[in-house]
N, C-alpha and C positions, 0 to 999 in steps of 0.2 A: 596541397593539391598535387596529385601524381598524374603522370602522363603515360598512357598505354601505347606502346609501340610494338612490342613483340607478342604476337598471338600464337607462336609455335609451341608454347608450353601451356599447361593448365593455369588458368588465372586464379591466383590466390589473394591478390591485393584487391579488396573490394571498396577502396576509398574512391570517392568521386574525383573525376579529373577530365581533362580535355582529351577526347578520343582523337588520335592521330593516325588511325589505321588508313590503309590505302583504298578502302572501298567507297563507292559513291553513296552508299546508304547512310553514311555518317557525316558526310560533308557539311560543314557549317553547324555542327551540333556538338554539344557538350554532354559528357557523361554525368548522370546523377548517381550512378552506382552499378555494380555488376552483381548478379545473383545466381545462385547455383540452380534454382528451379524456376520454371515459368510462372507458377503461382506466386512466388515471391515478387517477381518483376511486375506481374499483373496487379498485385496488391498496391504497389507504389503508384501505378497509373490510376487505380481506382481511388486511392486516397487523395491524389491531386484532383481528380474529377469531383470528388465529394466536396473539396474546398473551393470549387468553382474555377479551377485552372483550365485554360483552353487546351484540352487534350490533343487537339489537332497538331500541336507543336511537339508532341512526344512520339517516340519510336521505340519499340522493343527489338533489339538486334540479337539474334542467336549466334553464338560462336561454337565452332566444332560440331557442325550438324552431322547427325548419323541417321540413316534410314533403318527402321526396325520393322520387321514383318513377323507378327505373332501368328503361328499356325494354330487355328482354332478347331480343326477337325478334318476328318476324311470326307471327300466328296465322291459319291457314287452316282450312277445314273439315276437310281431311285431317289436319292436326296435332291439331286438337281431337278427331277420331275416334281417333287413335292414343293420345293422352293418356287419353281416356275408356276405351279398351280396356285400357290398363294398370291403371287404377283399378278397372275392372269385373272384371278377372281376379283381382286381389287380393281383392276383395269376394266373388266367386264361390268362390274357394278357401277363404276363411274360412267361408262358409256350408256348403260341402261338408265341411269338417273337423268342423263342429258336427253335421251330419247323419250323418257317418261314425261318430260315437260310438254310434249306434243301428243301424248297418248291419253285416251279417255281413262277416267279413274278406275273403271272396271278392270281394264287390262294392265294397270300399272304394276300391281304386285307380281303378276305372271311375268311381266317384262323384266323386273328386277331379278327374279329367280333364274330366268333364262339367261340373262346377261352374266350373272354370277357363275352358273354352270358352264356356259359356253367359254367364258374367259378362263376358268380354271382348267378346262379340258385343253384348250389351245396353249395355255401357259405351261401345263405339264408336258405336252408334246414337244414344244419348242425347247424347254429346259432339258429334257432327256436327250433330244437330238444334239443340242449344243454341247452337252457333256460327252456324249458318245463320240462326237466329231474330234474331240481333243485326243482320242486314242491313248488315254492314260498319261499324257504329258503333264497334266496338272490335276492330280487326284486329291487335292486338299483345299480347304477353305482357309483364308487368312485375313488379318486386319493389318494395314500398314499405318505407320506413324513416323513422324520426324522428332528427334530429340536433339537437344544441344547440350554441350558441356557447361555452358554458362549463358546467361541472358543479361544484356546490358540495356538499361533505360537511358535513352538519349533525348535531349531537348534542344530545340533551336537555341543557339548561343545567346540571342538577345532576350530570351525568357528564362535563362538558367538561374539567375539570382532570385527571381520571383519563385520559381519552383523549389529552390533550396530553402527559402524562408518558410514556405508552406509546409514542407516536409519537416522542418525544425519546430513547427507549431507556432510560428510567429504569424501575426496578422498580415494579410496581403497588402502590398503597396503597389500602386499603379506603376508600371515600368514602361 
């Protein structure tokens, strides 16, 4: 069993051990292992869940968190208006459906079309004005995400032995 104490360098020792880091997220918990990708850590939790382990006792802790913003394209007033029209159309359709509950069947279809068009028009107008108001300070679209250098699966210390047995393929023993 190894003990992790230094997080200033990239983790290369992936053997389970008692986590002794100074953060409150790991207090009273034992490491089941450290993984390079989130899907690997998630697979461990999923496997324990499939075995009937009480997953409320698990935690996935990311180390070396980095914020990544992927620029996906240019944003113009026209594109902002188009995106606003789409959002407004859905909102207008939703409001029209709600109002349609109290409308005679004859006018129902007209109400849906009016809500769709009214919503799209206002959405386009608000989208265009919002983009114009930035005055070119943010003329791009992007998607943000968080990535970690490694992910550690932690378990409450009183459940560590049971979790290790299940991961080793042994039958569960009540602990």
